[in-house]
Structures are given as structure tokens and as C-alpha cells.
Residue, then its C-alpha position, 0 to 999 in steps of 0.5 A: m495453465y503453465q504459461t499463465s503461472f510463468n507469466f505471473i512469476k515474471l510479474v511478481t519478480g518484476q514488481a518485487v524489484s521495482v517496489f523494493g528498489t524505489s523503497l530502498l532508494r527513497f529511504a537511503l536518500s532520506l538518510y543522505v539528506l539527514d547526514i548532510t543537513g542534520r535536520a530531522d524536519i527536512y528528512a521527514t518532510l522529504f520522505a512524506v512529500s515523495s508519497l504525494p504523487v499518489l494523487f496522480s494515480p488516476i491519470a496512470g489508470a486512464l493511460a493503462d486503459r487507453f494504451n498497452r499496459k505491458s508497454i507502460m509497465v516496461g516504460l515505467d521501470l525504464t524510467n526508474g532506471l534512467l532516473s537512478l542513472l541520472l542521480l548516480i551521475a549527479f553523485l559521481f560529479n558531486q552535483t547533489s543538493i537538497f533540491v536535486i534529492a527532493v526532485a528525484m524522490i518526488l519523481f520516484g514516488f510519481v513513477g511508483a504511483m503510476d505503476t500500481p494501477v497499471v499492474t493491478a489492471i494487468i493481473p486479471g488478464i494473466s490470472t484465472s478468475d478462481k485464482l484472482e484473490s491468491a494472485n492479489g494476495i501474493l502481490q500485496g505480500v511482496q509489496s508489504l515485505s518490501g516495505i519492511v525489508a527495504p528500510v532495514l537493508g537500505g540502512l545497512l547498505y548505506s552505511s556499508i557501501g555508500m549511496k553511489n554503489i547503491l545507485m549503481i546496483i539499483t540502476i542495473l536491477f531496474f533495467l534488468t527488470a524492464l527487460l524481464e517484463t518485456r517477456i510477459l504475455v499480456p492481453q492487448n488492450k490498446t484503444e484507438y483514439s483521435g484528437n488531442i491526447i490531453k482531451v482524450l485522457a480527460s474524457d477517459l478520466k471523466e468516464g472512469f469517475h462516472y463509472t465508479l460512482t454509478h456502479s452500485f457495487i463499486r461505489k459501495t465498496m469504495l465508500l467502505s474502503v474509504g471508511l476503513n482506511f480512515a478509521l483503521t489504517p492510521l491506527f497501525i501507522i500512529g497508534v501501534p508505535y505510540i502504544l508500544r513505545v509510550t504507553m507500554n514503555l517498551n525497550t528498543g528490542l521489544y518495540g522492534i519485535g512488536i512492530g515486526i510481528m504486526e508487519f508480518a501479520t499483514i503479509l500472513g493475511a495476504l498469503l492466507i487469502g487463497v485459503v479463506s477466499k472460499k469462506i468470505r462472501v459479499s453477504n458476510f463481508y460485514l462479519w469480517i469487519l465486525f470481527v476486526a471490531i471485536l479484536l479491538i477490545p483486547m487491544g484496548m485492554s492491553t493499554l489499561p493501567l490496571l494491566l500495565q501495573y503488572g509489568t509490560f509483558p502481560a500487556f504486550a502479550l495481549f496486544v500481540f494476541s489481538g493485533v496479529p489476527l486484526s492486522a491479518c484480517l484487514s489485509i484479507i478484507s482489502i484483497f477481497a475488495i480489490s479482487k471483487i472490483q476487478k471481477v465486475t469491472p470491464s477491462k476498458n475501465l479497470g485501470k481507471v477504476m482501481a486508480i480512483i479507488m486507491a487514490t481516494a482511500q489513500c487520501v483520507a489516511p493522512i487525515g486519520q493520522i492527524l486525528y489519531g495523533i491528536g487523540f493519543e496526545t490528548f489522552e496520553n495516559r488513557a490510550y484506550i479511549p482512542i481505541i474505544i472510538t475506533f471500536v465504535a467507528t468499526i462497528l458502524l462500518s460493519i452495520l453500514s456494510k450489512l446495509l449496503y450489501r443487503n441486495e448485492k449478489d455474491i460475485 
């Protein structure tokens, strides 16, 4: 038990540095591009493009199931360190350009997309079954916290010590992380193969997609994940900032507090999963989605002109009152789904299955973001209408969950 806990601590530490380091670099490099071009469109485009490599994560899943997962994890952090070192050399010799920065950000994004399914496949091997939800919750909490802290610290470091020193520090941390990860004890999973590796991986991917789509529970859970990611994730990315800044017309201070509270709620949900995991079941999963739908009601009410006429604070308080449990609940639902899929998936398919589900769910989010943007722009003075539509969609997802899982046993 001690060795298992120590292994997990080393994994979490490595993930914290890896995720935080790449997030900080992407943000700092975006600021650098903004400084040298003065164009917000290039800044935004580069930041968005660096997220596109998530589409290749199923390949990482196939690699994680075919080769030694620890070796891949260590290799990816060594790659991060090497990329960071090469970029540092380019800065030292004044050989940076928009093209060089763009390539670097895309490569960092690619390594990050490869890393996630590998680590997700490792977790069940170093964590006991009864602690799996807690382990996933801690890792998701670390990733969420990195997403909050990295931009803030990245901005501070960029203005105080400059891009070259940031690269120097992050390069050292990446190499130290790779060294730490060599000390993690991970069950062997390397599978022998013969023939062309490209054909072997293509066959593995085909097997992964077939297994994902034919396994009853996994297929149903992936369908729900896609629905939730399409309907609710964009609400927090597009809707929450719009409501706080435009609809409620909050000052910069309150706006920052509101965004920070919502981000903290996501981390809180991830950390609470160990406590609530005994209460959430496959059979009552629909009730959790229904609870999310109910919480959308006061959130929508907070945008009503009737309430806003009394000032921003009552509306802001109601928004936070509903938004915090809603955000935490979504985090719990996500971790629960991931943990159950890990439990029912054989180790030989775990990397592929997790990568396929994650890539599929994340691919629909941008579509939802576009639709939310159109919705809030169309109903500029009636922000409650997009929320009503989201409420209806979430109710339908709750009903769908009830129907899909009616014959599924609790895992």
C-alpha cells in the first residue's frame, strides 16, 4: 500500500510539472507573439491551433497499449525538455519568428495530447480499484489548477524575468520530471508484434474503435460524454464570461472573482469525488445530470432584467450560488464516467479506449462554443434564452441516461 501511494505521488508530481510547464509556455509564447506583432487575431489563432493536436490522441492510446507506458511517459517529458531547450537556443541566437513559435506551440500541444491517454492508462495499474475515483479526481484537480495558475504565473514571469529565463527554468524542470518518472513502478504492458509498425498501429486503432463502439457500457457512456461536452462545457467557456462581463456588466475585479470561483468549484468537485463516489451509481447517474439541469434554473434567473434592475450584486450572488455546485457536479460526473470506463476496459485496450473517448468528446466542444457565441449574440439582452435551451438539452440527457443505463449493472 505504501509503495502504491508513493508511486501515485510521483505520478501526480510529474503530471503537475508537465501540464503546468506546457500550459505556462503556451501562454507566455502567445504573449510574446502579441508583443512582437501587436495583433490579437494572430495571438488568438496560435493559442487555438496549439490545441488541435488532441485529434491525434488516439494514436497515443494505441502506442500506450502496444509499448511500455512508463517509457512513453518518460520519453514525452524528455521530448518536452528537448523542445524547450531548442526553443531556448533559438531565442539566445535571435532566430525566433512567428513560424518558429507556431511550430513550437503545436509540438508542445501534440506532446500534451499524447501524454494524457498514456497517464490515464497508467492510473489503474498503480491505484487500487476502490481508490480509482479519488486518484482520477486528484489528477484532474491538478490539471484544473494548472489551467488557472499557469496563465497568471506565466504573465507575471514573462513581464519580470523574460522569455529566455522562463524557457531555461521550464527546460530544467522537464528533464527533472522525466528523471523522477523513471522511478515510478508501473506494471509491464509491452506487447510483441511483427511486421510494419504503421500497419500494426492502424490495426490496433481499428480494434480500439471496434471495442469502444461494441462494448455496451462504454458506447453509452461515450454518447453521454459527447452530449454533456457539447451542451454544458461551452457554457462555462463562452457563456459564463459573457454573462458576468456583458449581461451583468461587472467591473474587472468582480469579473475576475467570478471566473476564479467557478474554476475553483471545478477543482473542488475533483477533490470531493472520493467522498461522493459511494453515493453515485450507474443506476442513479441520471439524477446527477438532472441536478445539473435544476441548477441551471437559478443561473438563468440571475440574468433576468427584473433582477438586474436591483444592481449587479444580487444577480452575481445568485449566479455564484448556482454556478459553484453546478461546476463541481460536472467535474464529479466526468471523473465518475472515466473511472467506470477504466474499470471495465482490459489493460490491453485501455489507452486506445480512453484516448478515443476524450478526443471524440473534445471535438464537439468547439461546435458548441460557436453555437453559444451565436446564441448569446442573438439574444444579447435576453441571456436567459440560451440557458433555457441548455436546460432543456440537459433534461433530455438525463432522460437518455436513464434509458441507456436501465439494464446496466452497477460497476
